[in-house]
DONU-943847 format. One record per residue (C-alpha): residue number from 1; x, y, z; residue in three letters. Coordinates in steps of 0.05 Angstrom, whole numbers. Each point is the difference from the previous one (the first is absolute). Example, Ala and Ser with C-alpha at 12.3 -4.5 7.8 and 13.67 -1.06 7.14 Angstrom:
// residues 2
- 1/246/-90/156/ala
- 2/27/69/-13/ser
This chain:
// residues 703
- 1/-144/-916/-955/unk
- 2/-64/17/36/unk
- 3/-9/68/32/unk
- 4/-55/37/37/unk
- 5/-62/15/-40/unk
- 6/-15/70/-24/unk
- 7/-52/16/53/unk
- 8/47/-4/59/unk
- 9/59/33/-34/unk
- 10/7/53/55/unk
- 11/10/-59/47/unk
- 12/63/-21/-38/unk
- 13/72/1/22/unk
- 14/7/74/-18/unk
- 15/-57/25/44/unk
- 16/20/-47/56/unk
- 17/71/27/-1/unk
- 18/-16/75/-9/unk
- 19/-13/13/73/unk
- 20/47/-5/54/unk
- 21/15/17/73/unk
- 22/5/19/99/unk
- 23/-21/14/74/unk
- 24/-7/65/36/unk
- 25/-46/19/55/unk
- 26/20/72/12/unk
- 27/-45/7/60/unk
- 28/17/-68/27/unk
- 29/63/-15/40/unk
- 30/-13/-69/27/unk
- 31/69/-11/27/unk
- 32/43/-17/58/unk
- 33/-23/17/70/unk
- 34/46/28/53/unk
- 35/1/11/73/unk
- 36/-37/66/-8/unk
- 37/-73/-7/18/unk
- 38/-33/48/-49/unk
- 39/30/-11/-69/unk
- 40/26/-54/-47/unk
- 41/66/28/-26/unk
- 42/20/-6/-73/unk
- 43/61/-39/-24/unk
- 44/46/34/-49/unk
- 45/15/-40/-62/unk
- 46/45/0/-60/unk
- 47/-12/-30/-67/unk
- 48/35/-63/19/unk
- 49/-28/-1/70/unk
- 50/-45/-56/21/unk
- 51/-44/43/45/unk
- 52/-50/53/-22/unk
- 53/-33/57/38/unk
- 54/-66/-14/-35/unk
- 55/-1/-76/3/unk
- 56/-60/-39/24/unk
- 57/21/-40/62/unk
- 58/20/-71/-17/unk
- 59/13/11/-74/unk
- 60/62/-5/-44/unk
- 61/13/71/-24/unk
- 62/51/38/-42/unk
- 63/12/74/-13/unk
- 64/34/28/-63/unk
- 65/20/73/9/unk
- 66/9/56/-50/unk
- 67/75/-6/10/unk
- 68/-2/-74/-19/unk
- 69/-41/16/-62/unk
- 70/49/55/-21/unk
- 71/61/-45/5/unk
- 72/-31/-63/-29/unk
- 73/17/-21/-71/unk
- 74/-73/-18/-10/unk
- 75/-37/51/-41/unk
- 76/-72/-20/15/unk
- 77/-44/-6/62/unk
- 78/-12/-73/-16/unk
- 79/74/-17/-6/unk
- 80/15/36/66/unk
- 81/-53/-40/36/unk
- 82/23/-64/-33/unk
- 83/68/6/36/unk
- 84/-36/-16/65/unk
- 85/7/-73/23/unk
- 86/-61/-42/-17/unk
- 87/-26/47/-53/unk
- 88/-2/-29/-70/unk
- 89/-9/38/-64/unk
- 90/-29/-11/-69/unk
- 91/16/46/-59/unk
- 92/-26/0/-71/unk
- 93/51/49/-29/unk
- 94/52/21/53/unk
- 95/44/61/2/unk
- 96/-55/47/-22/unk
- 97/-26/40/59/unk
- 98/-31/-61/33/unk
- 99/-59/-4/-48/unk
- 100/-25/-71/-6/unk
- 101/33/-21/66/unk
- 102/-31/-26/64/unk
- 103/24/-21/69/unk
- 104/-24/-62/37/unk
- 105/-4/-8/76/unk
- 106/-6/-71/25/unk
- 107/-5/-37/-67/unk
- 108/-64/16/-39/unk
- 109/31/0/-70/unk
- 110/-49/25/-53/unk
- 111/-48/30/51/unk
- 112/54/34/41/unk
- 113/-27/71/-11/unk
- 114/-69/-21/24/unk
- 115/27/-32/63/unk
- 116/46/57/21/unk
- 117/-32/64/25/unk
- 118/34/63/-26/unk
- 119/-7/67/35/unk
- 120/24/71/-10/unk
- 121/3/39/65/unk
- 122/-44/-52/33/unk
- 123/-54/2/-53/unk
- 124/-18/-59/-45/unk
- 125/26/-4/-71/unk
- 126/-33/-66/-19/unk
- 127/-57/16/-47/unk
- 128/-64/-37/-18/unk
- 129/34/-25/-63/unk
- 130/60/-46/-5/unk
- 131/50/49/-30/unk
- 132/-4/51/56/unk
- 133/50/57/1/unk
- 134/69/-10/-30/unk
- 135/53/16/52/unk
- 136/43/28/-56/unk
- 137/-48/59/0/unk
- 138/29/24/66/unk
- 139/64/42/-6/unk
- 140/57/-34/38/unk
- 141/25/66/28/unk
- 142/-67/11/34/unk
- 143/7/-61/46/unk
- 144/19/11/73/unk
- 145/-1/-74/18/unk
- 146/-32/-67/-17/unk
- 147/-26/-43/56/unk
- 148/-14/-74/-10/unk
- 149/-41/-44/47/unk
- 150/-5/-73/-20/unk
- 151/-60/-46/13/unk
- 152/-74/12/8/unk
- 153/0/42/64/unk
- 154/-7/65/-39/unk
- 155/-71/-21/-22/unk
- 156/-28/26/67/unk
- 157/21/72/-15/unk
- 158/-7/0/-75/unk
- 159/-48/-54/-23/unk
- 160/2/-49/-58/unk
- 161/61/-15/-43/unk
- 162/47/0/60/unk
- 163/9/-76/-3/unk
- 164/75/-5/-16/unk
- 165/16/67/33/unk
- 166/-5/75/-4/unk
- 167/49/47/-35/unk
- 168/-7/74/12/unk
- 169/37/57/-34/unk
- 170/8/63/43/unk
- 171/11/63/-42/unk
- 172/39/62/20/unk
- 173/-41/58/26/unk
- 174/50/58/2/unk
- 175/-25/19/70/unk
- 176/54/19/50/unk
- 177/53/11/-53/unk
- 178/37/63/-23/unk
- 179/-39/58/-30/unk
- 180/12/-23/-71/unk
- 181/34/-59/-35/unk
- 182/5/-21/-72/unk
- 183/26/-62/-35/unk
- 184/7/-16/-74/unk
- 185/32/-59/-35/unk
- 186/5/-31/-69/unk
- 187/23/-67/-25/unk
- 188/15/-42/-60/unk
- 189/4/-76/-6/unk
- 190/-6/-62/-41/unk
- 191/-55/-8/-53/unk
- 192/1/75/-13/unk
- 193/-27/14/70/unk
- 194/-8/73/18/unk
- 195/-25/25/68/unk
- 196/-8/66/36/unk
- 197/-25/14/70/unk
- 198/-11/64/40/unk
- 199/-24/12/71/unk
- 200/-9/61/45/unk
- 201/-22/14/71/unk
- 202/-18/65/36/unk
- 203/-13/15/74/unk
- 204/-29/63/32/unk
- 205/-25/-3/71/unk
- 206/-53/-54/6/unk
- 207/-5/-7/-75/unk
- 208/40/-47/-43/unk
- 209/-5/-25/-71/unk
- 210/38/-50/-43/unk
- 211/-3/-22/-73/unk
- 212/32/-56/-40/unk
- 213/-2/-15/-74/unk
- 214/37/-46/-47/unk
- 215/1/-21/-73/unk
- 216/25/-65/-29/unk
- 217/5/-21/-72/unk
- 218/34/-62/-29/unk
- 219/-2/-45/-60/unk
- 220/-2/-61/46/unk
- 221/39/-65/-3/unk
- 222/-50/-35/-45/unk
- 223/-30/19/-67/unk
- 224/-65/38/11/unk
- 225/21/13/72/unk
- 226/5/76/-1/unk
- 227/-21/37/63/unk
- 228/-17/72/12/unk
- 229/-22/21/69/unk
- 230/-12/65/37/unk
- 231/-14/5/75/unk
- 232/-13/57/48/unk
- 233/-15/4/74/unk
- 234/-13/62/42/unk
- 235/-21/13/72/unk
- 236/-21/60/42/unk
- 237/4/-8/76/unk
- 238/-18/41/61/unk
- 239/30/-21/67/unk
- 240/-7/26/71/unk
- 241/11/-33/68/unk
- 242/-71/-28/5/unk
- 243/-26/2/-72/unk
- 244/25/-18/-69/unk
- 245/-33/-4/-68/unk
- 246/22/-17/-70/unk
- 247/-22/-5/-73/unk
- 248/38/-47/-47/unk
- 249/-10/-2/-75/unk
- 250/35/-48/-48/unk
- 251/-7/-19/-73/unk
- 252/33/-47/-50/unk
- 253/-4/-13/-74/unk
- 254/31/-63/-31/unk
- 255/4/-31/-69/unk
- 256/32/-68/-8/unk
- 257/11/-48/-58/unk
- 258/-17/-73/15/unk
- 259/50/-48/-34/unk
- 260/-32/-64/27/unk
- 261/39/-64/11/unk
- 262/53/-37/-38/unk
- 263/-22/-70/-20/unk
- 264/38/-64/13/unk
- 265/-27/-66/-29/unk
- 266/50/-57/-7/unk
- 267/-51/-43/-37/unk
- 268/5/46/-61/unk
- 269/71/23/11/unk
- 270/-19/71/20/unk
- 271/40/39/52/unk
- 272/-8/76/-6/unk
- 273/40/10/64/unk
- 274/61/-21/-41/unk
- 275/-17/25/-70/unk
- 276/-33/67/17/unk
- 277/2/14/74/unk
- 278/-19/74/-7/unk
- 279/-53/-10/-53/unk
- 280/-76/0/6/unk
- 281/-60/-39/-25/unk
- 282/-46/59/17/unk
- 283/31/61/-36/unk
- 284/-62/44/7/unk
- 285/-27/-15/70/unk
- 286/2/57/50/unk
- 287/-28/23/68/unk
- 288/-12/72/22/unk
- 289/-17/24/70/unk
- 290/-18/67/31/unk
- 291/-9/9/75/unk
- 292/-19/56/47/unk
- 293/-2/-3/76/unk
- 294/-23/53/50/unk
- 295/6/-12/75/unk
- 296/-15/47/57/unk
- 297/-2/-8/75/unk
- 298/14/27/68/unk
- 299/26/-21/69/unk
- 300/-28/33/62/unk
- 301/22/-10/72/unk
- 302/-62/-11/42/unk
- 303/33/-8/68/unk
- 304/67/-21/26/unk
- 305/18/-65/-36/unk
- 306/-61/-1/-46/unk
- 307/-2/20/-74/unk
- 308/-56/0/-52/unk
- 309/26/-15/-69/unk
- 310/-46/9/-60/unk
- 311/22/-14/-72/unk
- 312/-42/-1/-64/unk
- 313/15/-5/-73/unk
- 314/-19/-10/-72/unk
- 315/40/-45/-47/unk
- 316/-16/1/-75/unk
- 317/33/-47/-49/unk
- 318/-12/-10/-75/unk
- 319/31/-56/-41/unk
- 320/0/-16/-74/unk
- 321/32/-60/-33/unk
- 322/-2/-34/-68/unk
- 323/21/-71/-18/unk
- 324/11/-16/-73/unk
- 325/41/-64/6/unk
- 326/50/-14/-55/unk
- 327/-49/14/-57/unk
- 328/-16/74/-4/unk
- 329/-75/16/-4/unk
- 330/-18/-73/0/unk
- 331/-72/-6/25/unk
- 332/16/-67/32/unk
- 333/58/24/44/unk
- 334/-17/74/14/unk
- 335/-32/24/64/unk
- 336/-2/66/38/unk
- 337/-9/22/71/unk
- 338/-24/68/26/unk
- 339/-12/8/75/unk
- 340/-15/54/51/unk
- 341/8/-11/74/unk
- 342/-19/51/53/unk
- 343/7/-9/75/unk
- 344/-25/46/56/unk
- 345/23/-13/71/unk
- 346/-3/28/70/unk
- 347/39/-31/59/unk
- 348/-10/33/68/unk
- 349/38/-30/58/unk
- 350/17/14/73/unk
- 351/69/-11/31/unk
- 352/3/-3/76/unk
- 353/64/-7/41/unk
- 354/-12/-5/74/unk
- 355/2/-49/58/unk
- 356/-43/-62/-2/unk
- 357/-9/-27/71/unk
- 358/66/33/16/unk
- 359/36/-28/-60/unk
- 360/26/40/-60/unk
- 361/-50/-9/-57/unk
- 362/-14/23/-70/unk
- 363/-66/-8/-37/unk
- 364/-16/12/-73/unk
- 365/-72/-5/-20/unk
- 366/-40/26/-58/unk
- 367/-45/-8/-61/unk
- 368/17/-11/-73/unk
- 369/-48/16/-56/unk
- 370/16/-12/-73/unk
- 371/-47/10/-59/unk
- 372/28/-24/-67/unk
- 373/-32/-2/-69/unk
- 374/29/-35/-60/unk
- 375/-22/5/-73/unk
- 376/33/-39/-56/unk
- 377/-14/-5/-74/unk
- 378/30/-62/-33/unk
- 379/-5/-10/-74/unk
- 380/39/-13/-64/unk
- 381/31/68/-14/unk
- 382/0/66/38/unk
- 383/-53/45/-30/unk
- 384/-46/-57/-23/unk
- 385/-61/-21/41/unk
- 386/21/-43/59/unk
- 387/-20/-73/4/unk
- 388/-5/3/76/unk
- 389/-12/59/46/unk
- 390/15/-17/72/unk
- 391/-24/44/57/unk
- 392/20/-18/71/unk
- 393/-4/37/66/unk
- 394/27/-19/68/unk
- 395/-15/34/66/unk
- 396/42/-19/61/unk
- 397/-14/20/72/unk
- 398/44/-25/57/unk
- 399/13/13/73/unk
- 400/64/-21/36/unk
- 401/35/2/68/unk
- 402/72/-15/16/unk
- 403/34/9/67/unk
- 404/71/-9/24/unk
- 405/14/-8/75/unk
- 406/67/-1/36/unk
- 407/-19/-57/47/unk
- 408/71/2/28/unk
- 409/57/49/-10/unk
- 410/31/-54/-45/unk
- 411/-63/-28/-33/unk
- 412/-51/29/-49/unk
- 413/-66/-32/-17/unk
- 414/-44/20/-59/unk
- 415/-69/-22/-23/unk
- 416/-51/25/-49/unk
- 417/-59/-15/-45/unk
- 418/-37/27/-60/unk
- 419/-70/-11/-27/unk
- 420/-10/18/-73/unk
- 421/-62/1/-43/unk
- 422/7/-2/-76/unk
- 423/-58/13/-47/unk
- 424/12/-17/-74/unk
- 425/-45/15/-59/unk
- 426/20/-22/-70/unk
- 427/-34/-1/-69/unk
- 428/20/-18/-70/unk
- 429/-31/28/-64/unk
- 430/13/-44/-61/unk
- 431/-6/26/-71/unk
- 432/-1/-61/-47/unk
- 433/0/47/-60/unk
- 434/66/33/18/unk
- 435/62/-17/-41/unk
- 436/40/-54/33/unk
- 437/-59/-39/29/unk
- 438/13/-74/-12/unk
- 439/-50/-30/49/unk
- 440/-3/2/75/unk
- 441/-54/19/49/unk
- 442/-17/61/41/unk
- 443/20/-7/73/unk
- 444/-56/-3/51/unk
- 445/-3/60/47/unk
- 446/30/-4/69/unk
- 447/-26/34/63/unk
- 448/33/-26/63/unk
- 449/19/22/70/unk
- 450/51/-37/42/unk
- 451/30/12/68/unk
- 452/71/-22/16/unk
- 453/46/7/59/unk
- 454/74/6/15/unk
- 455/36/-15/65/unk
- 456/70/11/29/unk
- 457/35/-18/65/unk
- 458/74/12/11/unk
- 459/53/-3/54/unk
- 460/71/25/6/unk
- 461/48/-12/59/unk
- 462/69/31/10/unk
- 463/46/-43/42/unk
- 464/51/57/0/unk
- 465/25/56/-45/unk
- 466/29/-51/-49/unk
- 467/-51/-56/-8/unk
- 468/-75/-1/-8/unk
- 469/-53/-49/-26/unk
- 470/-66/12/-34/unk
- 471/-61/-40/-22/unk
- 472/-68/13/-30/unk
- 473/-62/-31/-31/unk
- 474/-49/32/-49/unk
- 475/-60/-11/-45/unk
- 476/-5/39/-65/unk
- 477/-43/-1/-63/unk
- 478/-2/22/-72/unk
- 479/-62/17/-41/unk
- 480/1/-13/-75/unk
- 481/17/59/-45/unk
- 482/-41/19/-61/unk
- 483/46/-32/-51/unk
- 484/-4/-66/38/unk
- 485/-76/5/3/unk
- 486/-6/16/-74/unk
- 487/43/-60/-18/unk
- 488/-32/-48/50/unk
- 489/-38/-63/-18/unk
- 490/0/-38/-66/unk
- 491/-23/36/-63/unk
- 492/-20/-63/-37/unk
- 493/-23/-70/18/unk
- 494/30/-65/-26/unk
- 495/-41/8/-65/unk
- 496/23/72/-10/unk
- 497/-67/30/19/unk
- 498/8/68/33/unk
- 499/-10/3/76/unk
- 500/-19/66/34/unk
- 501/52/23/50/unk
- 502/-19/20/70/unk
- 503/58/45/26/unk
- 504/-2/-46/61/unk
- 505/63/-21/37/unk
- 506/8/-16/73/unk
- 507/41/44/46/unk
- 508/70/-27/14/unk
- 509/19/-9/73/unk
- 510/65/-16/36/unk
- 511/25/-17/69/unk
- 512/74/8/14/unk
- 513/47/-5/59/unk
- 514/72/25/7/unk
- 515/56/2/50/unk
- 516/71/24/2/unk
- 517/55/38/36/unk
- 518/40/64/-8/unk
- 519/72/15/19/unk
- 520/31/69/6/unk
- 521/70/1/28/unk
- 522/41/62/-16/unk
- 523/12/2/-75/unk
- 524/-34/-67/-12/unk
- 525/-75/-10/-13/unk
- 526/-39/-62/-18/unk
- 527/-72/-22/-8/unk
- 528/-25/-71/-12/unk
- 529/-71/-26/-4/unk
- 530/-39/-62/-22/unk
- 531/-72/-2/-21/unk
- 532/-58/-43/-24/unk
- 533/-61/23/-38/unk
- 534/-61/-42/-19/unk
- 535/-47/29/-53/unk
- 536/-71/-18/-19/unk
- 537/-34/19/-66/unk
- 538/64/30/-29/unk
- 539/-18/37/-64/unk
- 540/41/-20/-60/unk
- 541/-4/-11/-75/unk
- 542/-18/-70/-24/unk
- 543/48/-14/-59/unk
- 544/-40/-60/-25/unk
- 545/-69/30/-2/unk
- 546/22/73/-12/unk
- 547/-36/36/55/unk
- 548/12/25/71/unk
- 549/-24/-45/56/unk
- 550/8/-16/74/unk
- 551/54/-52/11/unk
- 552/2/-58/47/unk
- 553/35/18/66/unk
- 554/72/24/-6/unk
- 555/58/14/48/unk
- 556/61/45/7/unk
- 557/56/-13/49/unk
- 558/73/17/7/unk
- 559/52/42/35/unk
- 560/35/67/-11/unk
- 561/65/28/28/unk
- 562/31/69/-8/unk
- 563/64/27/30/unk
- 564/47/58/-4/unk
- 565/66/20/32/unk
- 566/35/67/-2/unk
- 567/74/-15/-1/unk
- 568/20/73/4/unk
- 569/-29/69/-10/unk
- 570/10/-9/-75/unk
- 571/-15/-74/-12/unk
- 572/-67/-36/8/unk
- 573/-14/-72/-19/unk
- 574/-70/-30/-6/unk
- 575/-29/-68/-19/unk
- 576/-64/-40/0/unk
- 577/-29/-67/-18/unk
- 578/-69/-31/-4/unk
- 579/-34/-67/-10/unk
- 580/-70/8/-30/unk
- 581/-45/-60/-13/unk
- 582/-68/10/-33/unk
- 583/-40/-64/-10/unk
- 584/-69/-27/-15/unk
- 585/-21/-39/62/unk
- 586/-63/-33/-28/unk
- 587/-32/-17/-67/unk
- 588/29/-27/-65/unk
- 589/65/40/8/unk
- 590/11/-18/74/unk
- 591/74/5/18/unk
- 592/19/38/-63/unk
- 593/34/68/1/unk
- 594/-39/63/-16/unk
- 595/29/28/-65/unk
- 596/47/60/-2/unk
- 597/28/-10/70/unk
- 598/74/-15/11/unk
- 599/14/-42/62/unk
- 600/68/32/14/unk
- 601/21/73/-5/unk
- 602/59/38/28/unk
- 603/32/68/-4/unk
- 604/64/35/23/unk
- 605/25/71/-5/unk
- 606/54/49/20/unk
- 607/1/75/8/unk
- 608/69/32/3/unk
- 609/14/74/8/unk
- 610/64/-2/-40/unk
- 611/15/74/10/unk
- 612/-47/33/48/unk
- 613/-62/22/-39/unk
- 614/40/14/-63/unk
- 615/2/-73/-23/unk
- 616/-47/-54/26/unk
- 617/-2/-72/-26/unk
- 618/-61/-45/8/unk
- 619/-10/-71/-26/unk
- 620/-59/-47/6/unk
- 621/-2/-74/-20/unk
- 622/-64/-41/-6/unk
- 623/-9/-74/-15/unk
- 624/-62/-43/-6/unk
- 625/-16/-72/-14/unk
- 626/-42/-28/-57/unk
- 627/-76/9/0/unk
- 628/-57/-33/-38/unk
- 629/-31/41/-56/unk
- 630/-67/34/4/unk
- 631/-58/-47/-16/unk
- 632/41/-62/19/unk
- 633/-40/-21/61/unk
- 634/15/-72/-18/unk
- 635/75/14/6/unk
- 636/11/-40/-64/unk
- 637/34/51/-45/unk
- 638/71/27/-3/unk
- 639/18/49/55/unk
- 640/23/72/-4/unk
- 641/76/-8/13/unk
- 642/35/23/63/unk
- 643/43/62/-8/unk
- 644/29/61/33/unk
- 645/22/72/-12/unk
- 646/50/49/27/unk
- 647/-13/75/-2/unk
- 648/52/53/16/unk
- 649/-1/75/8/unk
- 650/52/55/8/unk
- 651/-26/67/25/unk
- 652/23/63/33/unk
- 653/-13/72/21/unk
- 654/42/63/-8/unk
- 655/-31/61/32/unk
- 656/-68/8/-34/unk
- 657/14/-50/-56/unk
- 658/-11/-75/1/unk
- 659/11/-56/-50/unk
- 660/-8/-76/-7/unk
- 661/17/-56/-48/unk
- 662/-38/-66/6/unk
- 663/11/-66/-34/unk
- 664/-58/-48/5/unk
- 665/13/-75/-11/unk
- 666/75/11/1/unk
- 667/17/-70/-24/unk
- 668/-50/2/-57/unk
- 669/-44/-59/22/unk
- 670/-49/-21/-54/unk
- 671/-63/-16/39/unk
- 672/-75/7/8/unk
- 673/-44/-7/62/unk
- 674/-68/-4/-33/unk
- 675/-26/-51/-49/unk
- 676/-67/-34/-17/unk
- 677/-1/-75/-13/unk
- 678/-45/-30/-53/unk
- 679/-58/-39/30/unk
- 680/0/-50/-57/unk
- 681/69/-4/-33/unk
- 682/56/-28/44/unk
- 683/62/43/-2/unk
- 684/-34/60/-34/unk
- 685/0/66/36/unk
- 686/3/75/-8/unk
- 687/54/38/38/unk
- 688/14/74/13/unk
- 689/75/8/-7/unk
- 690/34/55/41/unk
- 691/59/44/-18/unk
- 692/72/-19/10/unk
- 693/50/53/25/unk
- 694/-29/71/0/unk
- 695/26/68/19/unk
- 696/-29/64/29/unk
- 697/38/65/13/unk
- 698/-31/57/39/unk
- 699/22/69/24/unk
- 700/-35/57/34/unk
- 701/2/60/46/unk
- 702/-32/19/66/unk
- 703/-7/68/33/unk
């Protein structure tokens, strides 16, 4: 079976899946207007509610609260998000802290993490490289809520990558709480999993501080799948009536074994999914990551209804990986990867709430500046001279404006635009004398500057307190990341002569429209929307020629529905379903499905307070249809089978003590949701099998 060449290894399934996802605009409340003439009031939401206080007008939005996260059987940020209708997931290992998992908004498959913009407290997580920041590095107990806005409208406020949508994680601050709180928990689970987590918060006058830390260690489901991870997050905040400031510091350290795929090839009678599902063909491969993030900012009231918000930060990430294949120390299969990414940013913005020609209005306008540098040594073994040394830098400067106007007491209108300039410089230093050099050329330097724009227009009308409709249109874009640039263009011609690379890829653009309705009637809530998205120059891996390229035009379209009903104070039912179609609309694959996208997905759940807060039962079921394997643009290979899982959780609290017992994949489904098809051998593929039934028991104390 063919696989990606050594040079673009960081662009493989692992790096594509290691980042996941969210939308928050803390300063932005683009919401329902009311009869009042000087303010746009917020709408209170619950986790299953279909309205959100921070939604962009005209969009399909969802909020997941800290209460929902605490009661959910899901143990990872990615799995919690994946319970939202229309969100698909891909996991390489499963059940191990979310490492190697990704979430997909609107059907992008292998490039999902590059087409979904991830935020923490309104600040970008998406990095210059493909791997980005693993969501598993964020302690679950530190999350206040997760806000999801689907579609490309978030590109106006946040820039590139917001093609499929924006997912933002809002962390707890500790402000406004009791003078002191403390929480500690420990847990044990399948595959020798051990976890511990502590958090504390203190308040004194205008000062508040909070800290969260956790540790996870597990042998993993697969051979050579051990994980050890430590995370910490702390914040100091000062708050008064007209001024607030904060400093936030976080760090993470992760070491992970890479078991690779299990090979299936009927032509030679090989099926490792049946003979050795938990085994590995790469017993020595591994990936390490260390990250540090420092963010500081302030909010100052300038006059009644106007605030100046200034944030700035430094994100530093180091990654090391080694790939030995199935032959230890073989010079023909070994390669290494050592990278350092550093990103400086400053994002001042102005929020103005006042009357606009007598109508309630809110404006958010500002500048974004990001300066990222990326250095990567790629060779045969770590410690030996690298074959390639890549140095890339990217400077981004953008200005944006978004306004929401209550044109009628029952109708909100929103519009906005962004202009963004991106300057990219890239070089490659080739050492043909280094171990592991087997031919190939040095890439030509790149020095380019490009200006892109994003647009949004949205409308929401409330017929009454029960029924409302919404619609929007948007233009969004995505610039290539460094891994895609490094692995772009052919390395050899038809006669196997080396061809210098250029780092050059076109910027991907999209235009999408969406419309839907919301119902809120007593205990019942429902949201439904349909959408269409046309993309040009979509960036994707070419499985035949083994490099990243711009595709012929593609399209996404479909519909999503979510609903919930509270039958009593102790019983809540929720459900959702989605149809997601991702197709090539021109070129040699015209009409074919984009790989790794299931057309049909559905979910259902129940939360039952069996005995007040002492015993709570929660169950979530998810099902999905079959999907084509990665690299199968021709749709000619076997599909990844349809499947489903049921997760359950019993939990409770007694005074200061709490406990929970979770069973993931209750009915022990044997499945996988990621596989790579061979480009040359029909029926041959490599799959990443996921665990069957697993358990996790936790207990802790608060005071």
